C-alpha positions in Angstrom: 0.0 0.0 0.0 2.9 2.4 0.6 3.9 2.2 -3.1 0.3 3.1 -4.1 0.5 6.2 -1.8 3.8 7.4 -3.4 2.3 6.9 -6.9 -0.7 8.9 -5.9 1.5 11.7 -4.6 3.4 11.7 -7.9 0.2 11.8 -10.0 -1.2 14.6 -7.8 1.9 16.7 -8.3 1.7 16.0 -12.1 -1.9 17.1 -12.2 -1.1 20.2 -10.2 1.6 21.3 -12.7 -0.8 20.5 -15.6 -3.5 22.6 -14.0 -1.1 25.5 -13.7 -0.1 25.2 -17.4 -3.8 24.9 -18.4 -4.6 28.2 -16.7 -1.5 30.1 -18.0 -1.5 28.8 -21.6 -4.4 31.0 -22.9 -2.5 34.1 -21.8 0.6 33.0 -23.5 -1.2 32.3 -26.7 -2.9 35.7 -26.7 0.5 37.4 -26.0 2.0 35.6 -29.0 -1.0 36.5 -31.1 -0.4 40.2 -30.3 3.2 40.0 -31.2 2.4 38.3 -34.5 -0.2 40.9 -35.3 2.3 43.7 -34.6 4.9 41.9 -36.8 2.4 41.7 -39.7 1.6 45.4 -39.4 5.4 46.2 -39.5 5.9 44.0 -42.5 3.0 45.7 -44.3 4.6 49.1 -43.5 7.9 47.9 -44.8 6.3 46.6 -48.0 4.6 50.0 -48.6 7.9 51.8 -48.1 9.7 49.5 -50.5 6.9 50.0 -53.1 7.2 53.8 -52.8 11.0 53.5 -53.2 10.7 51.3 -56.2 8.2 53.8 -57.8 10.6 56.7 -57.1 13.5 54.8 -58.6 11.5 53.9 -61.7 10.6 57.6 -62.1 14.1 58.8 -61.7 16.0 56.3 -63.8 15.4 56.8 -67.6 15.1 53.7 -69.8 18.2 52.5 -71.6 18.9 54.3 -74.9 17.5 52.6 -78.0 14.5 50.8 -76.4 11.7 52.3 -74.3 10.6 48.9 -73.0 14.1 47.6 -72.2 14.8 46.2 -68.8 18.2 45.2 -67.3 17.4 41.5 -68.0 16.6 42.1 -71.7 19.4 44.6 -72.5 22.4 43.1 -74.2 25.6 43.6 -72.3 28.9 44.7 -73.9 31.3 41.8 -74.2 34.8 42.2 -73.1 37.5 42.5 -75.9 39.2 39.3 -76.7 
């Protein structure tokens, strides 16, 4: 019977810690949700800033001479002399 009493003490301690975790877990989840929401807002702001910078760069840099629709990927590069 003494072994059963020790086992019950171990189980009661385990249930005590599980109860504490059960009560704390929702607060942890809501804290993480708030941080994720703030991160999403910051990423959206960064994306807006990058879009405005790309628009400014597109306005400031003229297209390459010869073709109005040329992009750096489609423009032929000069080859090095052999």
